[in-house]
N, C-alpha and C positions, 0 to 999 in steps of 0.2 A: 963593812964597803955596805949602798943600797942595789939594790939592783931596780932595769927596768924591763919590763914588759910590754906589748905591743897589745890591743883588746882589738879582734878587731868582731865588734855584734851592731846590728843592722838596729838590734833593741834598746841597745841603747842609745847610737844616733841617735835616732823617733827621739825616747823621752826626752834624753839632752833639747833638740831641735827643739822639742814642745813648754819645759822646761826657759830654756834662755831664749828663746825669739831675739832676742836685742842681743844678742852675739852672735847671729846667725848657724849658732846648731856648728858642725862639722861641714870643713869648705871639700874637695876632689882631694885628694893626698892630702888629708891632713889627718896624724894617726891618733888614736887617745891614748893614750898609756896609764900603766899607771906605775905604784912604786914601792918597796918593802921596806922604805925609810921612812921612820917612822916620825909623824909632823901635831906637832900641841898645837888644840886648838880651845882658843878662851873666848868664853861668853859675856861679853857686855852690853846685850842687850839695857840693862837694864839702867846701867850708868847711862852709857849712850844716850834713855830715852830721855832721862834727867829722874828718873825715879830711882834710890837708893834703899826703901822702904818695903820689907817682906808687905804682900799685902793683904796682907789683916789689919796690922798699922797702919798703914799705910787709909785707911776705912773708917779707922775709930773717929772718936767725938771726942771736939775742945771746944774750950769756954766762945769760943771767933768762932767754928762753926757747923758749932746743933746752931737749930732753929726752932725751936718749942712750939705747939699751935695744943688749943683745944676748944671743937666743935661741936658747939651743939645747939638746936630750934635757928640755923639756920644757914648762909653757904658763906665759905670763904674760901676765896685763893690764898692757897699755903704757898706754891712759889711760883712766880712768875719771869726769872728769866731761866736763860736756855745752858743745858747740861744731862750730867747723868748726875740723880738722886737717889738716895738709900733716902725711903720711908718705914717708920718702927711704927707701934703704939699699940691701941687696945680702945675699939667698939665698943659702948657699950650702952645698953637698951635697956631697958626700963619697962616695962609691959606690963601693961590693963586692959581692961578691956572698949577703954575708950578712942579704940585703933586703933591703926595699924601703924610702924613708927619704920623707921628703916635711916640709912646711912651709905650713901655713895661717893666712891674715890671716880675723881675725873677728872682726865683731859680731855683740857679745849682748845681749837683756835679762836675760836669766836664764834666760831659758824657748824661746827662740826664737835660735838660731844663726847666721848667714849664711855661709859664706866665700868672703870678697871678692874673693879674691887664694890661688892653691898653685904651691910649686913641689916636682916633683917629680922621682925619682931611683930607675930600676928594680934590682931584683933583677942589673946587669950587672959583667962585671967593672971597676979601678977607674976612676975619672971625675972628675971634677973641674965641678959646672954651678953657673954662677955666675948670676944674674938679677938686673939691680936694680933698682927699683920708687919711684915718685914720684909719689904721687898725694894727691885730700882726699881726710875723709869730711867727714860732718856725726853727732850723736850726739847723742842730745835727751834726755831723765830715765830715768833709768832704766838708759842703757845703758853698754856696757864695749868698747875697745876690747884684742882679745888675740891673740897668736902662738903659734900652735903646732908645736911641733917633735917627733916622734917621735924623732929616733934623737938622743946627742951628738954626733953630726958633720952634724946639719945645721943651720946657724945661719942666721941671721938681725939681721943688726946693720945698723942705721940710729936714726935720730933721728927727731923728731916737733916741730912748733910749731903752738899754733893758731893761727888768722887773723883768727877771729874770736868773738863769744859764740855762745848760743844763739839771740837773736834778730839776728844781721847785723849787729852791733854793730861795727867792724874794732879788733883787738889792732894797735895799734901795739909793734915792739921794747923 
């Protein structure tokens, strides 16, 4: 049989008022109580939010969700839709004494452009620079993701995959 206990604590009352303002917190004359009865709690968060896949499986690639790109000596808009995207690949620069070479990963809203990653190859003797990347970006309405390669010997090869909508709804493969 469960036992009931009355709890009289201003610290607990204050915390409940902080965390549950819509409940009005404690009203005068209302006691906070506890019970020794075991009440099971079942977490249905994943199912209720519409996703039953583990996180690592939810971000997997598929024939219809992967978008590959290969940028060399050009500016290419890779993504122009809203949402959360995983971007991964390798930047490769073949250097020589003919000048600097760069690859820039940028987010732009048409007015402001932010470089979020850059690979640089200086004006040096012949060498190959390989730089792998794997990151997630967020694009809101009007934003786009582009890759800028300064030279045909500066390649960015990779793939993108939308993992969630702009509202955070997960996109399954």
